[in-house]
N, CA, C and O atoms as a MOPAC input file, in Angstrom:
PM7 MOZYME 1SCF
protein

 N    -67.68900 1   -22.83600 1    21.54800 1
 C    -69.05900 1   -23.52400 1    21.58300 1
 C    -70.09000 1   -22.59100 1    22.21500 1
 O    -69.66600 1   -21.68200 1    22.92900 1
 N    -71.37900 1   -22.72400 1    22.02300 1
 C    -72.37400 1   -21.90400 1    22.50100 1
 C    -73.34400 1   -22.70200 1    23.48100 1
 O    -73.53000 1   -23.91500 1    23.38600 1
 N    -73.85600 1   -21.99700 1    24.29600 1
 C    -74.66800 1   -22.68300 1    25.26400 1
 C    -76.15100 1   -22.11400 1    25.22300 1
 O    -76.58800 1   -21.62700 1    24.18100 1
 N    -76.83400 1   -22.17700 1    26.25800 1
 C    -78.15000 1   -21.82900 1    26.32500 1
 C    -78.53200 1   -20.45600 1    26.14200 1
 O    -79.72100 1   -20.14200 1    26.10300 1
 N    -77.43500 1   -19.46100 1    26.00700 1
 C    -77.62600 1   -18.09700 1    26.10300 1
 C    -78.20500 1   -17.40700 1    24.69000 1
 O    -78.41600 1   -16.20600 1    24.51700 1
 N    -78.39200 1   -18.42200 1    23.78700 1
 C    -78.88600 1   -18.00000 1    22.59000 1
 C    -77.85300 1   -17.77700 1    21.49800 1
 O    -78.16200 1   -17.22500 1    20.44200 1
 N    -76.57300 1   -18.22600 1    21.77100 1
 C    -75.64400 1   -18.20700 1    20.75300 1
 C    -75.67400 1   -19.28300 1    19.85900 1
 O    -76.17800 1   -20.36200 1    20.17100 1
 N    -75.11100 1   -19.03700 1    18.65000 1
 C    -74.96900 1   -20.00600 1    17.63500 1
 C    -74.00600 1   -21.07000 1    17.96900 1
 O    -72.89100 1   -20.83800 1    18.43500 1
 N    -74.45900 1   -22.21600 1    17.72100 1
 C    -73.70300 1   -23.49300 1    17.86500 1
 C    -72.41000 1   -23.53200 1    16.92300 1
 O    -72.44600 1   -22.99300 1    15.81700 1
 N    -71.44700 1   -24.08200 1    17.32000 1
 C    -70.29800 1   -24.21500 1    16.44400 1
 C    -70.53300 1   -24.95900 1    15.15500 1
 O    -69.84100 1   -24.70000 1    14.16900 1
 N    -71.46200 1   -25.85500 1    15.12200 1
 C    -71.75100 1   -26.58200 1    13.86000 1
 C    -72.65200 1   -25.75700 1    12.86500 1
 O    -72.78500 1   -26.08500 1    11.68600 1
 N    -73.21600 1   -24.73800 1    13.39500 1
 C    -73.68000 1   -23.72500 1    12.44900 1
 C    -72.92700 1   -22.61600 1    11.98000 1
 O    -73.33300 1   -21.75000 1    11.20500 1
 N    -71.55300 1   -22.71700 1    12.61400 1
 C    -70.56400 1   -21.78700 1    11.98400 1
 C    -70.34600 1   -21.82600 1    10.58600 1
 O    -70.17800 1   -20.77400 1     9.97000 1
 N    -70.32900 1   -23.10500 1     9.92500 1
 C    -70.10100 1   -23.38500 1     8.50900 1
 C    -71.03700 1   -22.54300 1     7.66700 1
 O    -70.75000 1   -21.86400 1     6.68100 1
 N    -72.31400 1   -22.73600 1     8.29800 1
 C    -73.56800 1   -21.99700 1     7.51400 1
 C    -73.30600 1   -20.51400 1     7.52100 1
 O    -73.47700 1   -19.85500 1     6.49500 1
 N    -72.91800 1   -20.00000 1     8.58900 1
 C    -72.58100 1   -18.43200 1     8.68600 1
 C    -71.58400 1   -18.15800 1     7.73000 1
 O    -71.78800 1   -17.28900 1     6.88200 1
 N    -70.29700 1   -18.93300 1     7.77100 1
 C    -69.44500 1   -18.58200 1     6.83600 1
 C    -69.71100 1   -18.56700 1     5.44400 1
 O    -69.09400 1   -17.80100 1     4.70400 1
 N    -70.67200 1   -19.43200 1     4.97900 1
 C    -71.15000 1   -19.65500 1     3.68000 1
 C    -71.93500 1   -18.24900 1     3.39800 1
 O    -71.71300 1   -17.58400 1     2.38600 1
 N    -72.74400 1   -17.92400 1     4.25900 1
 C    -73.53600 1   -16.64000 1     3.94400 1
 C    -72.64400 1   -15.44500 1     3.86800 1
 O    -72.81200 1   -14.55500 1     3.03400 1
 N    -71.66700 1   -15.44700 1     4.78200 1
 C    -70.65000 1   -14.44100 1     4.68800 1
 C    -69.88900 1   -14.28700 1     3.26900 1
 O    -69.65400 1   -13.22100 1     2.70000 1
 N    -69.55900 1   -15.57100 1     2.82900 1
 C    -68.92200 1   -15.49600 1     1.49000 1
 C    -69.87500 1   -15.00400 1     0.39200 1
 O    -69.43200 1   -14.23400 1    -0.46000 1
 N    -71.12700 1   -15.39000 1     0.36000 1
 C    -72.16900 1   -14.88900 1    -0.46100 1
 C    -72.13200 1   -13.34300 1    -0.38000 1
 O    -71.94200 1   -12.65800 1    -1.38500 1
 N    -72.32000 1   -12.82200 1     0.84400 1
 C    -72.37900 1   -11.41700 1     1.21200 1
 C    -71.00800 1   -10.68000 1     0.49900 1
 O    -71.07000 1    -9.62500 1    -0.13200 1
 N    -69.93100 1   -11.35400 1     0.70400 1
 C    -68.58400 1   -10.79100 1     0.22900 1
 C    -68.77000 1   -10.59700 1    -1.31300 1
 O    -68.47400 1    -9.52700 1    -1.84400 1
 N    -69.24400 1   -11.60700 1    -1.98300 1
 C    -69.37000 1   -11.54000 1    -3.52500 1
 C    -70.24900 1   -10.39600 1    -3.86300 1
 O    -69.96100 1    -9.67800 1    -4.82000 1
 N    -71.23900 1   -10.19200 1    -3.18500 1
 C    -72.25600 1    -9.16400 1    -3.36200 1
 C    -71.58900 1    -7.68500 1    -3.13700 1
 O    -71.72400 1    -6.75400 1    -3.93000 1
 N    -70.95300 1    -7.64200 1    -2.08800 1
 C    -70.28100 1    -6.36700 1    -1.72700 1
 C    -69.22700 1    -6.08000 1    -2.77500 1
 O    -69.15500 1    -4.92000 1    -3.18000 1
 N    -68.39100 1    -7.00000 1    -3.27100 1
 C    -67.40100 1    -6.90100 1    -4.38800 1
 C    -68.08600 1    -6.13900 1    -5.55100 1
 O    -67.66500 1    -5.10200 1    -6.06500 1
 N    -69.35900 1    -6.91000 1    -5.92600 1
 C    -69.95900 1    -6.43800 1    -7.04900 1
 C    -70.54200 1    -4.85200 1    -7.04300 1
 O    -70.52800 1    -4.02300 1    -7.95200 1
 N    -71.03900 1    -4.75900 1    -5.72000 1
 C    -71.40700 1    -3.26300 1    -5.47800 1
 C    -70.29400 1    -2.25100 1    -5.45200 1
 O    -70.46000 1    -1.08400 1    -5.80800 1
 N    -69.22000 1    -2.71000 1    -5.04200 1
 C    -67.87000 1    -1.77400 1    -5.08000 1
 C    -67.70900 1    -1.46700 1    -6.56900 1
 O    -67.61100 1    -0.30300 1    -6.95900 1
 N    -67.68200 1    -2.49500 1    -7.38400 1
 C    -67.11900 1    -2.44200 1    -8.75300 1
 C    -68.20100 1    -1.44700 1    -9.48300 1
 O    -67.94200 1    -0.69600 1   -10.42300 1
 N    -69.40100 1    -1.60200 1    -8.87500 1
 C    -70.44500 1    -0.49100 1    -9.60200 1
 C    -70.34700 1     0.89100 1    -8.94900 1
 O    -71.15000 1     1.72400 1    -9.37000 1
 N    -69.53800 1     1.25200 1    -8.03600 1
 C    -69.28100 1     2.31000 1    -7.50400 1
 C    -70.35400 1     2.82500 1    -6.28500 1
 O    -70.65700 1     3.99300 1    -6.04100 1
 N    -70.80900 1     1.67100 1    -5.63600 1
 C    -71.92700 1     1.81800 1    -4.68700 1
 C    -71.25200 1     1.48000 1    -3.28500 1
 O    -71.60400 1     0.50400 1    -2.62300 1
 N    -70.36100 1     2.26800 1    -2.92900 1
 C    -69.73700 1     1.81700 1    -1.50200 1
 C    -70.70400 1     1.90300 1    -0.21200 1
 O    -70.55100 1     1.21600 1     0.79800 1
 N    -71.60200 1     2.74400 1    -0.38400 1
 C    -72.63800 1     2.71800 1     0.83400 1
 C    -73.49800 1     1.61700 1     0.75700 1
 O    -73.82900 1     1.05000 1     1.79900 1
 N    -73.93100 1     1.21000 1    -0.40200 1
 C    -74.82000 1     0.07600 1    -0.47000 1
 C    -73.93100 1    -1.16100 1     0.05800 1
 O    -74.45300 1    -2.03600 1     0.74800 1
 N    -72.62700 1    -1.19700 1    -0.28100 1
 C    -71.74400 1    -2.29000 1    -0.04100 1
 C    -71.64000 1    -2.26500 1     1.64600 1
 O    -71.73400 1    -3.33600 1     2.24700 1
 N    -71.47400 1    -1.20100 1     2.27000 1
 C    -71.49600 1    -1.11300 1     3.69000 1
 C    -72.74600 1    -1.57700 1     4.39600 1
 O    -72.75200 1    -2.28900 1     5.40100 1
 N    -73.89900 1    -1.05800 1     3.71100 1
 C    -75.18900 1    -1.60000 1     4.37100 1
 C    -75.26300 1    -3.05400 1     4.31100 1
 O    -75.65700 1    -3.70500 1     5.27900 1
 N    -74.86900 1    -3.63400 1     3.12100 1
 C    -74.88600 1    -5.19000 1     2.81700 1
 C    -73.98600 1    -5.77900 1     3.84100 1
 O    -74.38200 1    -6.81300 1     4.37900 1
 N    -72.73900 1    -5.24600 1     4.22700 1
 C    -71.73300 1    -5.87800 1     5.18400 1
 C    -72.33200 1    -5.82200 1     6.45100 1
 O    -72.14800 1    -6.79200 1     7.18700 1
 N    -73.09400 1    -4.76900 1     6.90600 1
 C    -73.65800 1    -4.69900 1     8.20200 1
 C    -74.76000 1    -5.42700 1     8.54400 1
 O    -75.02400 1    -5.82000 1     9.68000 1
 N    -75.63000 1    -5.66500 1     7.20400 1
 C    -76.82600 1    -6.54300 1     7.56100 1
 C    -76.30300 1    -8.01200 1     7.84000 1
 O    -75.27800 1    -8.50200 1     7.36800 1
 N    -77.18100 1    -8.60400 1     8.67500 1
 C    -76.87700 1    -9.91100 1     9.21800 1
 C    -75.53500 1   -10.11400 1     9.82900 1
 O    -75.02700 1   -11.23000 1     9.71900 1
 N    -74.88400 1    -9.14800 1    10.47600 1
 C    -73.64600 1    -9.33300 1    11.10700 1
 C    -74.01400 1   -10.41000 1    12.27600 1
 O    -75.05800 1   -10.41100 1    12.93000 1
 N    -72.99100 1   -11.27500 1    12.38900 1
 C    -73.26000 1   -12.46100 1    13.46900 1
 C    -72.82100 1   -12.02300 1    14.68800 1
 O    -71.76600 1   -12.48500 1    15.12300 1
 N    -73.52600 1   -11.09900 1    15.41000 1
 C    -73.10900 1   -10.80700 1    16.90900 1
 C    -73.32200 1   -11.74500 1    17.88100 1
 O    -72.68800 1   -11.63000 1    18.93000 1
 N    -74.24200 1   -12.83200 1    17.71000 1
 C    -74.70900 1   -13.92500 1    18.53100 1
 C    -73.85700 1   -15.05900 1    18.47700 1
 O    -74.17300 1   -16.06300 1    19.11400 1
 N    -72.73000 1   -15.02800 1    17.74200 1
 C    -71.79300 1   -16.07800 1    17.69500 1
 C    -70.62300 1   -15.86600 1    18.34300 1
 O    -70.15800 1   -14.72600 1    18.33100 1
 N    -69.94100 1   -16.91400 1    19.01900 1
 C    -68.70300 1   -16.72600 1    19.76800 1
 C    -67.56000 1   -17.17600 1    18.85300 1
 O    -66.37100 1   -17.07800 1    19.15500 1
 N    -68.05500 1   -17.70300 1    17.64800 1
 C    -67.12700 1   -18.45200 1    16.72300 1
 C    -66.01800 1   -17.39800 1    16.05300 1
 O    -66.44300 1   -16.62500 1    15.19400 1
 N    -64.85200 1   -17.35700 1    16.36000 1
 C    -64.00900 1   -16.27100 1    15.84000 1
 C    -63.80400 1   -16.28200 1    14.33500 1
 O    -63.56500 1   -15.20700 1    13.78400 1
 N    -63.87900 1   -17.42800 1    13.60200 1
 C    -63.85600 1   -17.41900 1    12.40000 1
 C    -65.10400 1   -16.83800 1    11.68000 1
 O    -64.98100 1   -16.44300 1    10.52100 1
 N    -66.14400 1   -16.77800 1    12.23500 1
 C    -67.35600 1   -16.08800 1    11.66200 1
 C    -67.13500 1   -14.53500 1    11.86100 1
 O    -67.37000 1   -13.74900 1    10.94300 1
 N    -66.67700 1   -14.12800 1    13.08900 1
 C    -66.34000 1   -12.71000 1    13.45300 1
 C    -65.20900 1   -12.11800 1    12.48300 1
 O    -65.26100 1   -10.97400 1    12.03100 1
 N    -64.34300 1   -12.88600 1    12.26000 1
 C    -63.10100 1   -12.41900 1    11.40900 1
 C    -63.69700 1   -12.20300 1     9.95800 1
 O    -63.58100 1   -11.18400 1     9.27600 1
 N    -64.37100 1   -13.39100 1     9.62100 1
 C    -64.81000 1   -13.24400 1     8.14300 1
 C    -65.65800 1   -12.02400 1     7.82400 1
 O    -65.55100 1   -11.36600 1     6.78900 1
 N    -66.65900 1   -11.74300 1     8.98400 1
 C    -67.58200 1   -10.69700 1     8.64500 1
 C    -66.84100 1    -9.34500 1     8.79900 1
 O    -67.23400 1    -8.32500 1     8.23300 1
 N    -65.69100 1    -9.39400 1     9.63700 1
 C    -64.88600 1    -8.16700 1     9.86700 1
 C    -64.31100 1    -7.84900 1     8.40100 1
 O    -64.40000 1    -6.71200 1     7.93600 1
 N    -63.73900 1    -8.87100 1     7.72200 1
 C    -63.13900 1    -8.66100 1     6.49600 1
 C    -64.07800 1    -8.01300 1     5.49800 1
 O    -63.64800 1    -7.04200 1     4.87600 1
 N    -65.32500 1    -8.44400 1     5.27200 1
 C    -66.25300 1    -7.70800 1     4.50800 1
 C    -66.61100 1    -6.47100 1     4.92100 1
 O    -66.72000 1    -5.63700 1     4.02200 1
 N    -66.85300 1    -6.07000 1     6.18000 1
 C    -67.16100 1    -4.85400 1     6.62200 1
 C    -65.92400 1    -3.97400 1     6.29000 1
 O    -66.02200 1    -2.95600 1     5.60600 1
 N    -64.80300 1    -4.40700 1     6.79300 1
 C    -63.55900 1    -3.50400 1     6.44600 1
 C    -63.38100 1    -3.15500 1     5.11400 1
 O    -63.05100 1    -2.00200 1     4.83700 1
 N    -63.59900 1    -4.20800 1     4.03000 1
 C    -63.60000 1    -3.76200 1     2.80100 1
 C    -64.52200 1    -2.68300 1     2.39200 1
 O    -64.14800 1    -1.82200 1     1.59600 1
 N    -65.62300 1    -2.68900 1     2.86400 1
 C    -66.75900 1    -1.78200 1     2.52200 1
 C    -66.34400 1    -0.41500 1     3.18100 1
 O    -66.37800 1     0.62800 1     2.52600 1
 N    -65.95900 1    -0.45200 1     4.46600 1
 C    -65.56600 1     0.64800 1     4.99300 1
 C    -64.36200 1     1.42000 1     4.34800 1
 O    -64.38200 1     2.64600 1     4.23700 1
 N    -63.47400 1     0.76400 1     3.99300 1
 C    -62.25900 1     1.47300 1     3.41800 1
 C    -62.65900 1     2.08700 1     1.97400 1
 O    -61.98100 1     2.94700 1     1.41300 1
 N    -63.86500 1     1.52500 1     1.44100 1
 C    -64.10500 1     2.13600 1     0.15300 1
 C    -64.94500 1     3.44700 1     0.32100 1
 O    -65.20200 1     4.10700 1    -0.68600 1
 N    -65.37500 1     3.84400 1     1.53200 1
 C    -66.18900 1     5.05300 1     1.74600 1
 C    -65.18800 1     6.29000 1     1.56100 1
 O    -64.16400 1     6.40800 1     2.23500 1
 N    -65.58000 1     7.17200 1     0.60600 1
 C    -64.87700 1     8.28900 1     0.38400 1
 C    -65.32500 1     9.52900 1     1.08100 1
 O    -64.57300 1    10.25600 1     1.73000 1
 N    -66.83300 1     9.75400 1     0.86900 1
 C    -67.44900 1    10.81800 1     1.42200 1
 C    -68.33300 1    10.47300 1     2.67000 1
 O    -69.47900 1    10.03500 1     2.56100 1
 N    -67.70500 1    10.70600 1     3.86400 1
 C    -68.26400 1    10.13600 1     4.98200 1
 C    -69.72700 1    10.94000 1     5.28000 1
 O    -70.72000 1    10.37100 1     5.73200 1
 N    -69.66500 1    12.24900 1     4.96600 1
 C    -70.88700 1    13.00300 1     5.15800 1
 C    -72.09800 1    12.52300 1     4.36800 1
 O    -73.22400 1    12.46900 1     4.86200 1
 N    -71.79700 1    12.16500 1     3.06400 1
 C    -72.71800 1    11.66900 1     2.15900 1
 C    -73.18300 1    10.24800 1     2.48400 1
 O    -74.28800 1     9.84000 1     2.12800 1
 N    -72.28900 1     9.48900 1     3.18500 1
 C    -72.57200 1     8.15100 1     3.69700 1
 C    -73.75600 1     8.11200 1     4.78200 1
 O    -74.64500 1     7.26000 1     4.79500 1
 N    -73.60800 1     9.27700 1     5.77900 1
 C    -74.62400 1     9.34500 1     6.61500 1
 C    -75.84900 1    10.01300 1     6.23600 1
 O    -76.78900 1    10.02200 1     7.03100 1
 N    -75.94400 1    10.59300 1     5.07000 1
 C    -77.17700 1    11.19800 1     4.42300 1
 C    -77.91600 1     9.87600 1     3.80500 1
 O    -79.11800 1     9.95400 1     3.55400 1
 N    -77.27900 1     8.79100 1     3.58500 1
 C    -77.91400 1     7.70000 1     3.13000 1
 C    -77.90300 1     6.30100 1     4.02900 1
 O    -78.47800 1     5.27300 1     3.67000 1
 N    -77.23200 1     6.42800 1     5.12300 1
 C    -77.32400 1     5.24500 1     5.99100 1
 C    -78.35400 1     5.47600 1     7.08700 1
 O    -78.35700 1     6.49600 1     7.77600 1
 N    -79.26200 1     4.44200 1     7.22400 1
 C    -80.37300 1     4.42800 1     8.18400 1
 C    -79.68300 1     4.31800 1     9.44300 1
 O    -78.59300 1     3.78000 1     9.64000 1
 N    -80.57000 1     4.98500 1    10.41900 1
 C    -79.96500 1     4.81300 1    11.91600 1
 C    -79.93100 1     3.44400 1    12.52900 1
 O    -79.23900 1     3.16000 1    13.50600 1
 N    -80.73100 1     2.60400 1    11.88600 1
 C    -80.59000 1     1.07900 1    12.47100 1
 C    -79.37700 1     0.45200 1    12.40800 1
 O    -79.13200 1    -0.53200 1    13.10600 1
 N    -78.39900 1     1.04200 1    11.44700 1
 C    -77.00100 1     0.61300 1    11.32900 1
 C    -76.02600 1     1.13700 1    12.27600 1
 O    -74.91500 1     0.61300 1    12.35700 1
 N    -76.42700 1     2.34000 1    13.14900 1
 C    -75.44700 1     3.08400 1    13.69600 1
 C    -74.78500 1     2.19200 1    14.70700 1
 O    -73.56900 1     2.01700 1    14.63200 1
 N    -75.50700 1     1.60900 1    15.66000 1
 C    -74.82400 1     0.75000 1    16.70400 1
 C    -73.86600 1    -0.35400 1    16.21200 1
 O    -72.75000 1    -0.47300 1    16.71700 1
 N    -74.30700 1    -1.16600 1    15.21900 1
 C    -73.39600 1    -2.05600 1    14.61300 1
 C    -72.17800 1    -1.51400 1    14.05400 1
 O    -71.06400 1    -2.00300 1    14.23700 1
 N    -72.43700 1    -0.46500 1    13.35100 1
 C    -71.30800 1     0.35800 1    12.66600 1
 C    -70.20500 1     0.62500 1    13.79700 1
 O    -69.04400 1     0.23300 1    13.67700 1
 N    -70.63100 1     1.25300 1    14.78600 1
 C    -69.90800 1     1.64900 1    15.97200 1
 C    -69.01700 1     0.44500 1    16.42800 1
 O    -67.79100 1     0.52000 1    16.51000 1
 N    -69.70500 1    -0.59900 1    16.69800 1
 C    -68.79300 1    -1.94000 1    17.16100 1
 C    -67.81100 1    -2.25000 1    16.09900 1
 O    -66.70000 1    -2.66100 1    16.43500 1
 N    -68.11800 1    -2.09000 1    14.81900 1
 C    -67.06600 1    -2.26600 1    13.89800 1
 C    -65.98300 1    -1.29900 1    13.80700 1
 O    -64.84600 1    -1.70100 1    13.56400 1
 N    -66.22400 1    -0.06700 1    13.97800 1
 C    -65.33300 1     0.90400 1    14.17900 1
 C    -64.27200 1     0.68500 1    15.18900 1
 O    -63.06400 1     0.86100 1    15.03100 1
 N    -64.96900 1     0.22700 1    16.37800 1
 C    -63.82600 1     0.05500 1    17.42800 1
 C    -62.94100 1    -1.32100 1    17.15300 1
 O    -61.78100 1    -1.47300 1    17.53600 1
 N    -63.69400 1    -2.25700 1    16.43900 1
 C    -62.77000 1    -3.37200 1    15.92000 1
 C    -61.77900 1    -2.86900 1    15.12100 1
 O    -60.61600 1    -3.24800 1    15.25900 1
 N    -62.12100 1    -2.01800 1    14.26000 1
 C    -61.11000 1    -1.39800 1    13.37100 1
 C    -59.98200 1    -0.62300 1    14.02200 1
 O    -58.81400 1    -0.70800 1    13.64300 1
 N    -60.38900 1     0.12000 1    15.00100 1
 C    -59.31300 1     0.76500 1    15.78600 1
 C    -58.45800 1    -0.12500 1    16.46600 1
 O    -57.28600 1     0.18600 1    16.67600 1
 N    -58.95200 1    -1.25000 1    16.84800 1
 C    -58.07700 1    -2.21500 1    17.59300 1
 C    -57.00900 1    -2.88600 1    16.73600 1
 O    -56.13300 1    -3.57700 1    17.25700 1
 N    -57.08700 1    -2.66600 1    15.31900 1
 C    -56.14200 1    -3.41800 1    14.66700 1
 C    -54.85000 1    -2.85200 1    14.49800 1
 O    -53.90300 1    -3.47300 1    14.01600 1
 N    -54.80200 1    -1.55600 1    14.93200 1
 C    -53.57500 1    -0.68500 1    14.88600 1
 C    -53.02500 1    -0.28500 1    13.65500 1
 O    -51.98500 1     0.37300 1    13.61800 1
 N    -53.75900 1    -0.69900 1    12.43900 1
 C    -53.40100 1    -0.43400 1    11.08500 1
 C    -53.61100 1     0.84300 1    10.75500 1
 O    -54.78300 1     1.22100 1    10.74300 1
 N    -52.60300 1     1.74800 1    10.43300 1
 C    -52.82700 1     3.20800 1    10.22800 1
 C    -53.96700 1     3.64200 1     9.31500 1
 O    -54.76900 1     4.50000 1     9.68300 1
 N    -54.03600 1     3.08800 1     8.20000 1
 C    -55.06700 1     3.40400 1     7.18000 1
 C    -56.45100 1     3.21700 1     7.84000 1
 O    -57.32000 1     4.08800 1     7.85300 1
 N    -56.56800 1     1.93300 1     8.41200 1
 C    -57.94400 1     1.41900 1     8.88600 1
 C    -58.22600 1     2.49000 1    10.12600 1
 O    -59.33600 1     3.00100 1    10.27600 1
 N    -57.30900 1     2.71900 1    10.83400 1
 C    -57.54500 1     3.56000 1    12.11900 1
 C    -58.02400 1     4.98900 1    11.56600 1
 O    -59.05500 1     5.50100 1    12.00200 1
 N    -57.32300 1     5.54100 1    10.69600 1
 C    -57.73800 1     6.79300 1    10.14000 1
 C    -58.97400 1     6.86100 1     9.72800 1
 O    -59.67400 1     7.80800 1    10.08800 1
 N    -59.44000 1     5.92300 1     8.94100 1
 C    -60.81100 1     5.83900 1     8.29300 1
 C    -61.84300 1     5.67200 1     9.45900 1
 O    -62.90300 1     6.29800 1     9.47300 1
 N    -61.47100 1     4.79200 1    10.43400 1
 C    -62.50800 1     4.63300 1    11.48300 1
 C    -62.63300 1     5.67800 1    12.20700 1
 O    -63.76400 1     5.94800 1    12.61100 1
 N    -61.54000 1     6.51700 1    12.55500 1
 C    -61.72900 1     7.75200 1    13.23900 1
 C    -62.53300 1     8.83100 1    12.48000 1
 O    -63.34700 1     9.53300 1    13.07900 1
 N    -62.32000 1     8.94600 1    11.27800 1
 C    -63.13300 1    10.02700 1    10.51400 1
 C    -64.70400 1     9.49800 1    10.67900 1
 O    -65.59000 1    10.27500 1    11.03500 1
 N    -64.93300 1     8.24400 1    10.41500 1
 C    -66.30700 1     7.84000 1    10.57700 1
 C    -66.94600 1     7.97300 1    11.96300 1
 O    -68.11400 1     8.32400 1    12.13400 1
 N    -66.01400 1     7.63800 1    13.01400 1
 C    -66.32200 1     7.64000 1    14.25500 1
 C    -66.91400 1     9.02700 1    14.72800 1
 O    -67.93400 1     9.11100 1    15.41300 1
 N    -66.18600 1    10.08500 1    14.30000 1
 C    -66.42600 1    11.54300 1    14.63900 1
 C    -67.88100 1    11.72500 1    13.94100 1
 O    -68.76100 1    12.12000 1    14.70600 1
 N    -68.19300 1    11.52800 1    12.80900 1
 C    -69.32100 1    11.80500 1    12.09200 1
 C    -70.56400 1    11.03500 1    12.72000 1
 O    -71.64500 1    11.58000 1    12.94900 1
 N    -70.27900 1     9.73000 1    12.96400 1
 C    -71.26100 1     8.97200 1    13.59300 1
 C    -71.75600 1     9.44000 1    15.18100 1
 O    -72.90900 1     9.40900 1    15.61300 1
 N    -70.68700 1     9.82100 1    15.80500 1
 C    -70.92500 1    10.33700 1    17.20300 1
 C    -71.77800 1    11.62600 1    16.97700 1
 O    -72.73000 1    11.81300 1    17.73400 1
 N    -71.49700 1    12.54800 1    15.96600 1
 C    -72.33600 1    13.67400 1    15.77800 1
 C    -73.75800 1    13.32500 1    15.41200 1
 O    -74.70800 1    13.97400 1    15.84800 1
 N    -73.88900 1    12.29900 1    14.61100 1
 C    -75.09200 1    12.13900 1    14.14000 1
 C    -76.03600 1    11.24900 1    15.16900 1
 O    -77.22600 1    11.50500 1    15.35500 1
 N    -75.40800 1    10.29600 1    15.73200 1
 C    -76.00900 1     9.26600 1    16.73500 1
 C    -75.94600 1     9.67500 1    18.07000 1
 O    -76.72700 1     9.18100 1    18.88200 1
 N    -75.06900 1    10.56600 1    18.42700 1
 C    -74.90800 1    10.93500 1    19.83400 1
 C    -74.09100 1     9.99900 1    20.65900 1
 O    -73.74400 1     8.90500 1    20.21300 1
 N    -73.76200 1    10.43600 1    21.92400 1
 C    -72.99700 1     9.55900 1    22.75300 1
 C    -73.60900 1     8.20600 1    23.16300 1
 O    -72.89800 1     7.27100 1    23.53200 1
 N    -74.93700 1     8.13200 1    23.08700 1
 C    -75.61100 1     6.86300 1    23.38600 1
 C    -75.08600 1     5.77700 1    22.62700 1
 O    -74.95300 1     4.66300 1    23.13500 1
 N    -74.76800 1     6.03300 1    21.40100 1
 C    -74.38000 1     4.95100 1    20.38100 1
 C    -72.99500 1     4.34000 1    21.00900 1
 O    -72.74100 1     3.13700 1    20.95200 1
 N    -72.09200 1     5.35200 1    21.64100 1
 C    -71.00700 1     4.71500 1    22.04500 1
 C    -71.04800 1     3.98300 1    23.31200 1
 O    -70.27900 1     3.06500 1    23.59800 1
 N    -72.07500 1     4.47800 1    24.12800 1
 C    -72.23100 1     3.75200 1    25.47700 1
 C    -72.93100 1     2.39000 1    25.17800 1
 O    -72.62700 1     1.37900 1    25.81100 1
 N    -73.91900 1     2.39200 1    24.15500 1
 C    -74.41700 1     0.95200 1    23.93100 1
 C    -73.55000 1     0.16800 1    23.36800 1
 O    -73.63700 1    -1.04000 1    23.58900 1
 N    -72.62900 1     0.62300 1    22.60700 1
 C    -71.49500 1    -0.40800 1    21.89400 1
 C    -70.53900 1    -0.78600 1    23.20300 1
 O    -70.15100 1    -1.94800 1    23.32600 1
 N    -70.22700 1     0.07400 1    24.02700 1
 C    -69.15900 1    -0.42900 1    25.01200 1
 C    -69.85100 1    -1.10600 1    26.16300 1
 O    -69.17700 1    -1.80400 1    26.92000 1
 N    -71.16900 1    -0.95200 1    26.36000 1
 C    -71.85200 1    -1.76000 1    27.33600 1
 C    -72.14800 1    -3.11500 1    27.00100 1
 O    -72.12300 1    -4.03300 1    27.82100 1
 N    -72.42200 1    -3.23100 1    25.82000 1
 C    -72.85100 1    -4.65100 1    25.15300 1
 C    -71.64900 1    -5.41400 1    24.98200 1
 O    -70.93700 1    -5.29700 1    23.98500 1
 N    -71.36500 1    -6.33300 1    26.10400 1
 C    -70.29700 1    -7.18600 1    26.04500 1
 C    -70.64800 1    -8.62400 1    25.59200 1
 O    -69.80200 1    -9.51300 1    25.50000 1
 N    -71.93700 1    -8.77700 1    25.32000 1
 C    -72.27100 1   -10.12600 1    24.84000 1
 C    -72.33600 1   -10.15500 1    23.31200 1
 O    -71.90600 1   -11.13400 1    22.70100 1
 N    -72.84500 1    -9.14400 1    22.71000 1
 C    -72.95700 1    -9.25100 1    21.14600 1
 C    -71.71700 1    -8.65200 1    20.69200 1
 O    -71.70000 1    -7.43600 1    20.49700 1
 N    -70.60500 1    -9.40000 1    20.48500 1
 C    -69.35500 1    -8.79100 1    20.15200 1
 C    -69.11700 1    -9.07100 1    18.67600 1
 O    -69.52500 1   -10.12400 1    18.18500 1
 N    -68.48200 1    -8.18100 1    17.96800 1
 C    -67.97200 1    -8.34800 1    16.51800 1
 C    -66.52700 1    -8.64100 1    16.43700 1
 O    -65.99000 1    -8.79700 1    15.34000 1

């Protein structure tokens, strides 16, 4: 449940889940079209960081994970990804590393290295220091 801290109330979780399902279909379409970077942008947009509802967080992680795993050329990804996505991407990379799944961790580490080169250590610090807006 959410309180007066600006978090999404539990009864709004269903609406968030529906938005994530729509986003998931769009991401699958983009991936079928061979547009993994557009799929990743779509997955990161509107991520629900202000909800404490684990169903919402898990549902959005699934779509972000699907897009992350489709990225083959990490250097090209960063030539197309706007800096506005860097901090939220870093949060999802740490979530991916926490899974312990070898292919996921390998991909997250590849992207983490390039993201740190591109965005600097501040991106890591902001991600780790923000304990309120978790993914």
